[in-house]
RODREN-195416 format. One record per residue (C-alpha): residue number from 1; x, y negated, z. Coordinates in steps of 0.2 Angstrom, whole numbers. Example, Ala and Ser with C-alpha at 12.3 -4.5 7.8 and 13.67 -1.06 7.14 Angstrom:
LUMZA   nr      X      Y      Z
LUMZA    1     62     22     39
LUMZA    2     68      5     36
//
This chain:
LUMZA   nr      X      Y      Z
LUMZA    1   -166   -265      6
LUMZA    2   -173   -270     22
LUMZA    3   -190   -278     20
LUMZA    4   -185   -292     32
LUMZA    5   -173   -298     18
LUMZA    6   -188   -302      7
LUMZA    7   -200   -311     18
LUMZA    8   -218   -311     12
LUMZA    9   -221   -326      2
LUMZA   10   -231   -336     15
LUMZA   11   -224   -352      9
LUMZA   12   -227   -367     19
LUMZA   13   -235   -382     10
LUMZA   14   -230   -398     18
LUMZA   15   -245   -408     25
LUMZA   16   -238   -425     25
LUMZA   17   -249   -439     32
LUMZA   18   -255   -451     19
LUMZA   19   -260   -465     31
LUMZA   20   -244   -472     39
LUMZA   21   -235   -480     24
LUMZA   22   -229   -493     36
LUMZA   23   -218   -480     45
LUMZA   24   -211   -474     28
LUMZA   25   -207   -492     22
LUMZA   26   -199   -495     39
LUMZA   27   -188   -480     37
LUMZA   28   -182   -485     20
LUMZA   29   -179   -503     26
LUMZA   30   -168   -495     40
LUMZA   31   -157   -487     27
LUMZA   32   -156   -504     18
LUMZA   33   -152   -513     34
LUMZA   34   -135   -506     33
LUMZA   35   -132   -517     17
LUMZA   36   -136   -533     26
LUMZA   37   -122   -543     19
LUMZA   38   -126   -538      1
LUMZA   39   -145   -542      4
LUMZA   40   -141   -559     12
LUMZA   41   -131   -563     -4
LUMZA   42   -146   -558    -15
LUMZA   43   -157   -568     -4
LUMZA   44   -147   -584     -6
LUMZA   45   -145   -581    -25
LUMZA   46   -164   -579    -26
LUMZA   47   -167   -595    -17
LUMZA   48   -156   -604    -29
LUMZA   49   -164   -597    -44
LUMZA   50   -181   -601    -38
LUMZA   51   -177   -619    -34
LUMZA   52   -168   -621    -51
LUMZA   53   -184   -614    -59
LUMZA   54   -196   -625    -50
LUMZA   55   -186   -641    -54
LUMZA   56   -183   -635    -72
LUMZA   57   -202   -632    -74
LUMZA   58   -206   -649    -66
LUMZA   59   -195   -657    -79
LUMZA   60   -206   -650    -92
LUMZA   61   -221   -660    -86
LUMZA   62   -210   -675    -84
LUMZA   63   -204   -673   -102
LUMZA   64   -222   -672   -109
LUMZA   65   -228   -687    -99
LUMZA   66   -213   -699    -99
LUMZA   67   -203   -695   -114
LUMZA   68   -213   -687   -128
LUMZA   69   -228   -697   -126
LUMZA   70   -217   -713   -125
LUMZA   71   -205   -708   -139
LUMZA   72   -189   -709   -128
LUMZA   73   -178   -698   -138
LUMZA   74   -162   -701   -129
LUMZA   75   -169   -697   -112
LUMZA   76   -178   -682   -119
LUMZA   77   -161   -675   -125
LUMZA   78   -153   -678   -108
LUMZA   79   -167   -670    -99
LUMZA   80   -167   -655   -111
LUMZA   81   -149   -652   -109
LUMZA   82   -151   -653    -90
LUMZA   83   -165   -640    -91
LUMZA   84   -154   -629   -102
LUMZA   85   -140   -630    -89
LUMZA   86   -152   -625    -75
LUMZA   87   -159   -610    -84
LUMZA   88   -141   -605    -88
LUMZA   89   -137   -605    -70
LUMZA   90   -153   -596    -66
LUMZA   91   -149   -582    -78
LUMZA   92   -131   -580    -71
LUMZA   93   -137   -579    -53
LUMZA   94   -151   -567    -58
LUMZA   95   -138   -556    -66
LUMZA   96   -128   -555    -50
LUMZA   97   -142   -552    -39
LUMZA   98   -148   -538    -50
LUMZA   99   -131   -530    -50
LUMZA  100   -130   -531    -31
LUMZA  101   -147   -523    -29
LUMZA  102   -142   -509    -41
LUMZA  103   -127   -506    -30
LUMZA  104   -137   -506    -14
LUMZA  105   -150   -494    -22
LUMZA  106   -137   -482    -27
LUMZA  107   -128   -482    -10
LUMZA  108   -144   -481     -1
LUMZA  109   -150   -466    -12
LUMZA  110   -133   -458     -9
LUMZA  111   -135   -461     10
LUMZA  112   -152   -453     10
LUMZA  113   -146   -438     -1
LUMZA  114   -132   -435     11
LUMZA  115   -144   -435     26
LUMZA  116   -155   -423     17
LUMZA  117   -141   -411     12
LUMZA  118   -133   -412     30
LUMZA  119   -149   -407     38
LUMZA  120   -152   -393     26
LUMZA  121   -135   -386     32
LUMZA  122   -142   -386     50
LUMZA  123   -159   -379     47
LUMZA  124   -163   -362     54
LUMZA  125   -166   -347     42
LUMZA  126   -185   -347     46
LUMZA  127   -187   -364     37
LUMZA  128   -180   -356     21
LUMZA  129   -190   -341     23
LUMZA  130   -206   -351     22
LUMZA  131   -201   -364      9
LUMZA  132   -199   -362    -10
LUMZA  133   -181   -365    -15
LUMZA  134   -187   -375    -30
LUMZA  135   -197   -387    -19
LUMZA  136   -182   -390     -8
LUMZA  137   -171   -394    -23
LUMZA  138   -185   -405    -30
LUMZA  139   -185   -415    -14
LUMZA  140   -166   -417    -14
LUMZA  141   -165   -422    -33
LUMZA  142   -182   -428    -40
LUMZA  143   -189   -436    -25
LUMZA  144   -172   -445    -20
LUMZA  145   -171   -451    -38
LUMZA  146   -189   -458    -37
LUMZA  147   -183   -468    -22
LUMZA  148   -168   -474    -31
LUMZA  149   -178   -480    -46
LUMZA  150   -190   -489    -34
LUMZA  151   -176   -498    -25
LUMZA  152   -168   -503    -42
LUMZA  153   -185   -509    -50
LUMZA  154   -199   -512    -37
LUMZA  155   -188   -518    -23
LUMZA  156   -180   -531    -35
LUMZA  157   -197   -537    -39
LUMZA  158   -203   -537    -22
LUMZA  159   -188   -545    -14
LUMZA  160   -186   -559    -27
LUMZA  161   -205   -560    -31
LUMZA  162   -209   -564    -13
LUMZA  163   -197   -579    -13
LUMZA  164   -203   -584    -30
LUMZA  165   -221   -583    -26
LUMZA  166   -219   -594    -10
LUMZA  167   -208   -606    -19
LUMZA  168   -220   -608    -34
LUMZA  169   -235   -608    -22
LUMZA  170   -228   -623    -12
LUMZA  171   -224   -632    -28
LUMZA  172   -241   -629    -36
LUMZA  173   -249   -635    -19
LUMZA  174   -240   -651    -20
LUMZA  175   -244   -654    -38
LUMZA  176   -263   -650    -37
LUMZA  177   -272   -643    -22
LUMZA  178   -288   -640    -33
LUMZA  179   -279   -630    -46
LUMZA  180   -269   -620    -33
LUMZA  181   -286   -615    -25
LUMZA  182   -292   -609    -42
LUMZA  183   -276   -599    -44
LUMZA  184   -277   -590    -28
LUMZA  185   -294   -582    -34
LUMZA  186   -284   -570    -45
LUMZA  187   -272   -562    -32
LUMZA  188   -286   -561    -19
LUMZA  189   -297   -551    -31
LUMZA  190   -282   -540    -37
LUMZA  191   -278   -537    -18
LUMZA  192   -295   -530    -14
LUMZA  193   -296   -520    -30
LUMZA  194   -279   -512    -28
LUMZA  195   -282   -508    -10
LUMZA  196   -297   -497    -15
LUMZA  197   -288   -489    -29
LUMZA  198   -273   -485    -18
LUMZA  199   -283   -474     -7
LUMZA  200   -286   -462    -22
LUMZA  201   -268   -464    -30
LUMZA  202   -259   -460    -14
LUMZA  203   -267   -443    -13
LUMZA  204   -265   -439    -32
LUMZA  205   -247   -444    -31
LUMZA  206   -244   -432    -17
LUMZA  207   -252   -418    -27
LUMZA  208   -241   -423    -42
LUMZA  209   -225   -421    -32
LUMZA  210   -231   -404    -24
LUMZA  211   -235   -398    -42
LUMZA  212   -217   -404    -47
LUMZA  213   -210   -394    -33
LUMZA  214   -220   -378    -39
LUMZA  215   -214   -381    -57
LUMZA  216   -196   -382    -51
LUMZA  217   -198   -366    -41
LUMZA  218   -204   -357    -56
LUMZA  219   -189   -363    -66
LUMZA  220   -177   -359    -53
LUMZA  221   -184   -341    -51
LUMZA  222   -185   -339    -70
LUMZA  223   -167   -344    -73
LUMZA  224   -160   -334    -58
LUMZA  225   -170   -319    -64
LUMZA  226   -167   -321    -83
LUMZA  227   -158   -304    -84
LUMZA  228   -173   -295    -76
LUMZA  229   -185   -305    -87
LUMZA  230   -177   -299   -103
LUMZA  231   -174   -281    -97
LUMZA  232   -192   -279    -93
LUMZA  233   -198   -288   -108
LUMZA  234   -207   -300    -97
LUMZA  235   -204   -316   -108
LUMZA  236   -221   -318   -114
LUMZA  237   -229   -317    -96
LUMZA  238   -215   -329    -89
LUMZA  239   -219   -341   -103
LUMZA  240   -238   -340    -99
LUMZA  241   -235   -342    -80
LUMZA  242   -224   -357    -84
LUMZA  243   -236   -365    -96
LUMZA  244   -250   -363    -83
LUMZA  245   -239   -372    -69
LUMZA  246   -233   -385    -82
LUMZA  247   -251   -389    -86
LUMZA  248   -255   -391    -68
LUMZA  249   -241   -403    -66
LUMZA  250   -246   -412    -82
LUMZA  251   -264   -414    -76
LUMZA  252   -258   -420    -59
LUMZA  253   -246   -432    -66
LUMZA  254   -259   -439    -79
LUMZA  255   -272   -442    -65
LUMZA  256   -259   -451    -54
LUMZA  257   -253   -462    -68
LUMZA  258   -271   -465    -75
LUMZA  259   -277   -471    -58
LUMZA  260   -262   -482    -54
LUMZA  261   -262   -490    -72
LUMZA  262   -279   -498    -69
LUMZA  263   -272   -511    -57
LUMZA  264   -261   -519    -70
LUMZA  265   -274   -523    -83
LUMZA  266   -286   -529    -70
LUMZA  267   -274   -541    -63
LUMZA  268   -270   -547    -81
LUMZA  269   -289   -550    -83
LUMZA  270   -290   -561    -68
LUMZA  271   -275   -570    -72
LUMZA  272   -282   -574    -89
LUMZA  273   -298   -580    -81
LUMZA  274   -287   -591    -69
LUMZA  275   -279   -599    -85
LUMZA  276   -296   -603    -92
LUMZA  277   -302   -611    -76
LUMZA  278   -287   -621    -73
LUMZA  279   -287   -627    -91
LUMZA  280   -305   -632    -90
LUMZA  281   -304   -640    -73
LUMZA  282   -288   -650    -78
LUMZA  283   -297   -655    -94
LUMZA  284   -312   -661    -85
LUMZA  285   -301   -670    -72
LUMZA  286   -292   -679    -86
LUMZA  287   -308   -684    -96
LUMZA  288   -317   -690    -80
LUMZA  289   -301   -699    -74
LUMZA  290   -303   -691    -57
LUMZA  291   -289   -681    -47
LUMZA  292   -274   -690    -54
LUMZA  293   -271   -675    -66
LUMZA  294   -261   -678    -82
LUMZA  295   -257   -667    -97
LUMZA  296   -239   -665    -90
LUMZA  297   -246   -659    -74
LUMZA  298   -257   -646    -82
LUMZA  299   -242   -641    -93
LUMZA  300   -231   -639    -78
LUMZA  301   -244   -631    -68
LUMZA  302   -247   -618    -81
LUMZA  303   -228   -614    -81
LUMZA  304   -229   -613    -62
LUMZA  305   -244   -601    -63
LUMZA  306   -234   -590    -75
LUMZA  307   -219   -589    -63
LUMZA  308   -232   -587    -48
LUMZA  309   -241   -573    -56
LUMZA  310   -226   -565    -65
LUMZA  311   -218   -557    -50
LUMZA  312   -236   -550    -45
LUMZA  313   -239   -543    -62
LUMZA  314   -222   -535    -62
LUMZA  315   -225   -526    -45
LUMZA  316   -243   -521    -50
LUMZA  317   -236   -514    -67
LUMZA  318   -224   -504    -57
LUMZA  319   -237   -499    -44
LUMZA  320   -236   -481    -50
LUMZA  321   -217   -481    -47
LUMZA  322   -220   -489    -30
LUMZA  323   -233   -476    -24
LUMZA  324   -223   -462    -31
LUMZA  325   -207   -467    -22
LUMZA  326   -217   -469     -6
LUMZA  327   -224   -451     -8
LUMZA  328   -206   -445    -12
LUMZA  329   -199   -454      3
LUMZA  330   -212   -445     14
LUMZA  331   -207   -428      7
LUMZA  332   -189   -432      9
LUMZA  333   -191   -439     27
LUMZA  334   -201   -424     32
LUMZA  335   -186   -413     27
LUMZA  336   -174   -424     36
LUMZA  337   -186   -423     52
LUMZA  338   -186   -404     52
LUMZA  339   -178   -398     68
LUMZA  340   -161   -391     65
LUMZA  341   -153   -376     74
LUMZA  342   -148   -382     92
LUMZA  343   -138   -373    105
LUMZA  344   -147   -371    121
LUMZA  345   -143   -383    135
LUMZA  346   -127   -377    143
LUMZA  347   -121   -367    129
LUMZA  348   -102   -362    131
LUMZA  349    -87   -360    120
LUMZA  350    -82   -343    117
LUMZA  351    -67   -340    106
LUMZA  352    -63   -321    111
LUMZA  353    -73   -306    114
LUMZA  354    -69   -287    117
LUMZA  355    -84   -283    106
LUMZA  356    -96   -274    118
LUMZA  357   -113   -277    112
LUMZA  358   -130   -273    121
LUMZA  359   -148   -275    115
LUMZA  360   -158   -275    131
LUMZA  361   -177   -272    128
LUMZA  362   -177   -283    112
LUMZA  363   -194   -287    103
LUMZA  364   -196   -298     89
LUMZA  365   -211   -303     77
LUMZA  366   -210   -313     61
LUMZA  367   -225   -325     61
LUMZA  368   -239   -312     67
LUMZA  369   -230   -297     60
LUMZA  370   -221   -286     73
LUMZA  371   -203   -282     67
LUMZA  372   -194   -274     83
LUMZA  373   -202   -266     98
LUMZA  374   -192   -264    114
LUMZA  375   -176   -260    106
LUMZA  376   -161   -254    117
LUMZA  377   -143   -250    111
LUMZA  378   -126   -251    117
LUMZA  379   -110   -253    106
LUMZA  380    -93   -252    115
LUMZA  381    -77   -260    109
LUMZA  382    -71   -252     93
LUMZA  383    -86   -241     91
LUMZA  384    -95   -238     74
LUMZA  385   -114   -239     76
LUMZA  386   -125   -235     61
LUMZA  387   -142   -241     59
LUMZA  388   -153   -230     47
LUMZA  389   -171   -229     43
LUMZA  390   -184   -233     30
LUMZA  391   -186   -249     21
LUMZA  392   -194   -262     32
LUMZA  393   -190   -253     48
LUMZA  394   -181   -268     56
LUMZA  395   -163   -264     53
LUMZA  396   -157   -281     46
LUMZA  397   -167   -290     59
LUMZA  398   -157   -282     73
LUMZA  399   -141   -290     65
LUMZA  400   -150   -307     62
LUMZA  401   -153   -307     81
LUMZA  402   -135   -302     85
LUMZA  403   -129   -318     75
LUMZA  404   -143   -328     82
LUMZA  405   -150   -333     65
LUMZA  406   -168   -331     72
LUMZA  407   -174   -336     90
LUMZA  408   -175   -321    102
LUMZA  409   -193   -319    108
LUMZA  410   -191   -305    121
LUMZA  411   -177   -296    129
LUMZA  412   -158   -300    128
LUMZA  413   -144   -298    116
LUMZA  414   -127   -297    125
LUMZA  415   -109   -299    119
LUMZA  416    -97   -294    133
LUMZA  417   -112   -296    145
LUMZA  418   -115   -314    139
LUMZA  419   -132   -318    131
LUMZA  420   -128   -323    113
LUMZA  421   -141   -337    114
LUMZA  422   -129   -346    127
LUMZA  423   -114   -345    116
LUMZA  424   -112   -360    104
LUMZA  425   -118   -354     87
LUMZA  426   -102   -360     78
LUMZA  427    -91   -349     90
LUMZA  428   -103   -334     89
LUMZA  429   -102   -334     70
LUMZA  430    -83   -333     71
LUMZA  431    -84   -318     82
LUMZA  432    -96   -309     71
LUMZA  433    -93   -306     53
LUMZA  434   -106   -300     41
LUMZA  435   -104   -292     24
LUMZA  436   -121   -292     15
LUMZA  437   -128   -281      2
LUMZA  438   -129   -295    -11
LUMZA  439   -112   -303    -10
LUMZA  440   -113   -322    -14
LUMZA  441    -98   -331    -22
LUMZA  442    -97   -349    -25
LUMZA  443    -92   -358    -41
LUMZA  444    -74   -361    -35
LUMZA  445    -58   -351    -37
LUMZA  446    -56   -333    -31
LUMZA  447    -43   -340    -18
LUMZA  448    -56   -353    -11
LUMZA  449    -70   -340    -10
LUMZA  450    -59   -328      0
LUMZA  451    -53   -343     11
LUMZA  452    -71   -347     16
LUMZA  453    -69   -334     29
LUMZA  454    -56   -345     37
LUMZA  455    -53   -362     30
LUMZA  456    -35   -364     38
LUMZA  457    -29   -347     30
LUMZA  458    -13   -349     20
LUMZA  459    -11   -343      2
LUMZA  460     -1   -328      8
LUMZA  461    -15   -323     20
LUMZA  462    -27   -324      6
LUMZA  463    -17   -312     -4
LUMZA  464    -14   -300     11
LUMZA  465    -33   -300     14
LUMZA  466    -36   -296     -5
LUMZA  467    -24   -282     -4
LUMZA  468    -32   -274     11
LUMZA  469    -49   -275      3
LUMZA  470    -42   -266    -13
LUMZA  471    -46   -282    -23
LUMZA  472    -29   -288    -27
LUMZA  473    -27   -276    -42
LUMZA  474    -42   -283    -52
LUMZA  475    -38   -301    -47
LUMZA  476    -20   -299    -53
LUMZA  477    -27   -294    -70
LUMZA  478    -37   -309    -72
LUMZA  479    -29   -323    -84
LUMZA  480    -28   -335    -69
LUMZA  481    -27   -323    -55
LUMZA  482    -32   -330    -38
LUMZA  483    -35   -347    -47
LUMZA  484    -48   -340    -58
LUMZA  485    -64   -351    -56
LUMZA  486    -79   -341    -55
LUMZA  487    -95   -345    -64
LUMZA  488   -112   -345    -56
LUMZA  489   -111   -331    -42
LUMZA  490    -97   -323    -51
LUMZA  491   -108   -316    -65
LUMZA  492    -92   -312    -75
LUMZA  493    -87   -299    -61
LUMZA  494    -95   -282    -58
LUMZA  495   -105   -280    -42
LUMZA  496    -91   -269    -35
LUMZA  497    -78   -282    -38
LUMZA  498    -89   -296    -30
LUMZA  499    -92   -284    -15
LUMZA  500    -73   -282    -13
LUMZA  501    -71   -301    -13
LUMZA  502    -84   -302      1
LUMZA  503    -74   -289     11
LUMZA  504    -58   -298      8
LUMZA  505    -67   -314     15
LUMZA  506    -72   -303     30
LUMZA  507    -54   -297     32
LUMZA  508    -47   -315     33
LUMZA  509    -59   -320     47
LUMZA  510    -52   -307     59
LUMZA  511    -68   -307     69
LUMZA  512    -69   -293     82
LUMZA  513    -87   -288     78
LUMZA  514    -92   -283     60
LUMZA  515   -109   -280     52
LUMZA  516   -109   -271     35
LUMZA  517   -127   -273     29
LUMZA  518   -130   -260     16
LUMZA  519   -113   -266      8
LUMZA  520   -113   -251     -5
LUMZA  521   -131   -250     -9
LUMZA  522   -130   -259    -25
LUMZA  523   -113   -251    -31
LUMZA  524   -111   -236    -42
LUMZA  525   -103   -220    -36
LUMZA  526    -86   -223    -44
LUMZA  527    -84   -240    -37
LUMZA  528    -91   -235    -20
LUMZA  529    -75   -225    -16
LUMZA  530    -65   -241    -17
LUMZA  531    -77   -251     -7
LUMZA  532    -79   -237      6
LUMZA  533    -60   -237      8
LUMZA  534    -59   -256     10
LUMZA  535    -73   -255     23
LUMZA  536    -65   -241     32
LUMZA  537    -49   -252     34
LUMZA  538    -59   -267     38
LUMZA  539    -68   -258     53
LUMZA  540    -52   -253     62
LUMZA  541    -51   -259     79
LUMZA  542    -68   -268     77
LUMZA  543    -85   -265     85
LUMZA  544    -94   -261     68
LUMZA  545   -113   -260     64
LUMZA  546   -116   -251     48
LUMZA  547   -133   -253     40
LUMZA  548   -134   -239     26
LUMZA  549   -147   -230     15
LUMZA  550   -133   -218      9
LUMZA  551   -132   -208     24
LUMZA  552   -116   -199     18
LUMZA  553   -107   -216     21
LUMZA  554   -110   -215     40
LUMZA  555   -107   -197     45
LUMZA  556    -91   -202     56
LUMZA  557   -100   -216     66
LUMZA  558    -99   -214     84
LUMZA  559   -118   -216     86
LUMZA  560   -132   -217     74
LUMZA  561   -148   -226     78
LUMZA  562   -163   -221     68
LUMZA  563   -176   -235     67
LUMZA  564   -194   -233     61
LUMZA  565   -208   -245     63
LUMZA  566   -197   -257     73
LUMZA  567   -192   -244     86
LUMZA  568   -177   -233     90
LUMZA  569   -184   -216     88
LUMZA  570   -168   -206     88
LUMZA  571   -150   -208     94
LUMZA  572   -134   -198     92
LUMZA  573   -120   -192     81
LUMZA  574   -123   -186     64
LUMZA  575   -121   -168     69
LUMZA  576   -132   -169     84
LUMZA  577   -146   -178     74
LUMZA  578   -145   -164     61
LUMZA  579   -146   -151     74
LUMZA  580   -162   -159     81
LUMZA  581   -171   -157     64
LUMZA  582   -180   -173     67
LUMZA  583   -183   -189     57
LUMZA  584   -164   -192     53
LUMZA  585   -162   -174     46
LUMZA  586   -177   -177     35
LUMZA  587   -170   -193     28
LUMZA  588   -153   -185     26
LUMZA  589   -159   -169     17
LUMZA  590   -171   -179      6
LUMZA  591   -156   -188     -2
LUMZA  592   -149   -172     -8
LUMZA  593   -166   -166    -13
LUMZA  594   -168   -181    -24
LUMZA  595   -151   -178    -32
LUMZA  596   -155   -161    -38
//
């Protein structure tokens, strides 16, 4: 297999800025702004519940001063019944506002998840070469779920809490400016304390999410390679590696939660001190007869204080969820902000091609590692061009440049004399069909997997393609035939059967340019004959590029290019290259020496 298929694990670790949280919050709000009607309803419901709570709490003080102390039982019962009605209204309204917020949070998370997935479909291959699959999946699942949790929990507290704090603060100020001034000492102290702690927790939460991404990567690789792990008796080492990564994540999560959990107890302590000071100040005022404070006022004020500090306590107790969601949001937005593949300005639609391909002095390097050096080749319409050479020589890279999967750095790749970079990618990839060594099939029916080659293909066209690919025979033997739903990457099928389905998919595209990227490398010799027959039929009337290790499969090629160390070192037919007794002859003869 070409080394370029397995890019060196120079995995890119996202360096997300920890300073600009305002921008992150603004972007979350941008998503929420699309739900303005629902948010307006929540706002009105919150105002109503706050006003009802303020009035109900004030009536508590009136009851103490005017009815209990004066033994007015009838009025006491009337006021208590009124208070019960108010609290019932408040509870009903709170239920509806919470239901709306949950709906808004779910819709917003779905919107974010849709944007992330949509951008993933447009990102260049270079991005996936430099990022762990597990970390990408973690952003799409865990990080978006963290945002959703924060919207359902923290946002409710923030949204309703701000209104409640403002309303209760005004009510407290009207009731007693002195006691209100004492009350403000608690949130001020908590604010400065939490601000210092936040500088630390922001970093440790980012570390936690990166560690979670690493853990997901290891899980994804272990599950995907479960057969290899068992065959090589690698279970113990895999467990040891997992335990180490799991321990790193656990340690990071513990640090993050430990730091953030300090703020809640600190706020509770300052609140309790405020209760003591208010009680003491109120008692002194009553005893001295100054300030116009009564027992009912103190009673009401303490209830106000509970409603004033309650939302603050709730938010502070959820500070870990809030900060985790902001870190997750930054990781998600950094993925959304990744630059997708873009056609060059002035790119044109091309729907037909004769299939004449030219590489004109093409050079390419991956990161700092040179892959191709001044490659020149010409494939005329209907020709079969074989690319051979040792592993890592750059054969697959040539095909990646033909399909414009990677940006061309030097030289030109021409299709019918037109630079492929000036052709819209969507059109180019309909003109060039690739059958890869590792055939990938989705968890859908066989019919739908074949139809991926051309979505508007009819059922009859799917069957014709399968027959031309020699796949109809084994498909017809399956219990559900073409409607058979494949499991993960069609693990129930043999490698040869999966490859035949890939060839059927290529048949249905009808593309004039074909790339067979070591399509028989992973197939046994018995199955190879069926696959080779299907590939031969597929190449008829197409400009075909065949990348092969088994040189016996490309003897009839119109021209063979021998690539070594990124350069074309030999070129000719099978017979002429053998006659030269050069590099190709050595490769060809070595295969038979190995088989002896």
